[in-house]
Steps between C-alpha positions, in 0.01 A plus 500: 500500500621848419462719805573875535519656845473874524612707797402843630867579553845342465691255721603774743464677735152352558519122528172353362656399170819362638347309793164394360473521121851373423478191721162408347644558150801278581276222628277523186804500280628186674168340406567558136328832438643806315487787739591866439498775762430850363608767740458881485812607690384857579639470859838362384555665162854368470338168406306657210529276186697225677389141434651178643422138574444385860450123562307455180308823526551786263504826690440812287530855634315701236666822385380812669390804303782762476287779655287462815219724385205439742225302332687432182766299689240272660303447177817427304625250754161320527473474123856368484409224742186416295696492176779285647251262654305445183819459294567190705162339404427390859239246613494678834582854611543513881510849657661531836286746699184641344632858528740735317660378176402133546143611552502725200650227281232252597227764453616564140545128427144431622355754254727380219379142555140619467597633162642161402865615486622223728369206704730490800363404839529798738609437860546748780716437812409664830763478774382804696190704548556823312186715563333636811656343812792370293804661340302811423514571873877454522637658182483882464315489169295810402122455539427456127764222472358316800161501334646385174688209665182400693311496169773298330498245778117456484496491120796259455387257762139496365595463133788252509447142374688385812615679809795371689510599870790480745285470814175359635383855588553611138308187390192610703531865383497388131206274564321795661538687165288230341784305332397133480709272717600292195680806367705560813832317554660499844872538434686595820865585499715192510850361547750298305659169611819614675777376732502681838809708573699410810749784477432639849365320804185653636543732796253384769414854599487687165152620397482607133267771370519480113265765360414801292342660816168607345303189610478597868478783748860597591411595859344159560809320382727728709296413807529129418877514478523702818281251681709202384817673604365553851391143532790314329851584624695411186255545208634709214348614170604498137296751302537467125326698230439852372174688526336684210531835683775447755276323755801320641624835632171556683523158658857577613366816659219318673749245649728777636520487878333157525660178615501388131706785363847351559394156392416578143724417203375718214577332164311716256434371154631142452582377152322179398835308484557584870157383630603133572773627737262747661236228556760259636591748772144527640357289780155606395326773304214724590244596238272778624204573277225750562147374422434724197350430163839559340662235721215250478527509120879481462703189471832582668810373321713576806293256705537222242875560498524476878291183520677330216833569676369314805504815713242458780245784466262670740242690288171673542203300369410730214416399143740274317717449810228252612543306174877466525522432878322216681481641855689296749642272231699710247514819700295700746214731415376764736186719485568823315572795719547296817842610621498282814421189300772585250755543779396174665532302176847644428617418852361147464709451187814654660473286807427168323771445242366150408154642433627781278726264301217260444266781377773626271542157347122460467474843333760396242327172435160670453637752251684233295195271504210739451631812330737400219511723195477187279164400644365855488602522131325171421176629648539823307562301184151341530339848518703618193361210303141531625 
C-alpha cells in the first residue's frame, strides 16, 4: 500500500512527527508498505527541501516559499503539500493533527476527491485536544487563530474516513462528535523491542522528575518535594527537562528555602541519546498530572519511555496514565491533586526496594507486551484497508 503521512510542522522543535508519526511509518514500512512523510518545516527552515530515507521511510521536507508574506505563505505551503501528496498516487493520506498545514491539506484533498481528482482514503490523527480546554488554552494564539484551529479540529475529525486517536479520552471525544466507532482507531504511543541499558546502577534514593513542566501546578510539585525531603533523610531529586516558557526557573524559585532546595540536581534538556543513562540513575520517577482536559486527552511519550526503561513510576491517575500503569502491579497511581497520597506512595517505593524493582520490571513487561509499535501498525493497517 502506498501511504503518505502529512505533518503540521517538521521534525523539530515540536516532537509529534519524530515521536509518533515516524515510528508508525517505520512499523508500516517494515510490514511492506511504501511510506512517505511530507513535512512543512516552517519551524526549522534549515531543513527546507531536504529529503532522506529513514528505516525504509522516505522523509521529505517540502521547500518553503522564499518570502513569508502572511496568507500567501500559508496558501503556497498547503498547496505544495497537496501537490506533492497527489504526485505520489497514494492509497492513503494520513494527516497528523487535524490543525494547521496538515488540516488544510486534508481539507483540500477532501474537496478534490469529491471532484473525482483522486481516490485516496483520508485519515486524521489526533494525539492531543486542540480546541477549548486543550492546546488553545496553553498556546498564546490570537483569538481568530484559536477559533480557526477549533473549527479545523471539528471539521477534520468529523470528515475523515478514519480517525486515529492516541488516548481513550480522545476516543470518547471523537465519538461525541458523532463519528461512528468503526471509523475510530485507538493507536496509543508505543515502544520498540529494546535491550535495557545497565550503564549506571540505580541510586536507591534518587527521584526523577522528567517533564516539560506544563502538565502540573508548579506550587503543588514544590510542596511535594519539600514534604518528601522532610520525611526522608537521604532522598534527592533529579529534575530533567525544559519548560516552554522557563517554568523550570519558577520551580527553582518555589523550592528556594525549603528542605528540598539543596537536594536537587538540575539537568535541563537531556538529549535522546542520554536518556538511558538518566533513567538508569533513578530509583523511581514521579509523574504529576493535573486533571485537565488537555492532560486527559494526551498520551505522554515521556511516561512510555520511563516505563519501558523499567523505572518504577508513581503517577496521578489521569487519562492515559491509567492505561499504561496497572496500579499496584506496574506502578502506583494516586488520586489527582492528593499531595498526601502522592507523598505516601513515593515513600512506600523508596522504603521498599524489592517492591519498586518488581514494579519497574512489570512496567517494562507491560509496555513490551501490550504497546509495541508493530502491533499498533497492524491494527492501523486494517483501518487503512477498510
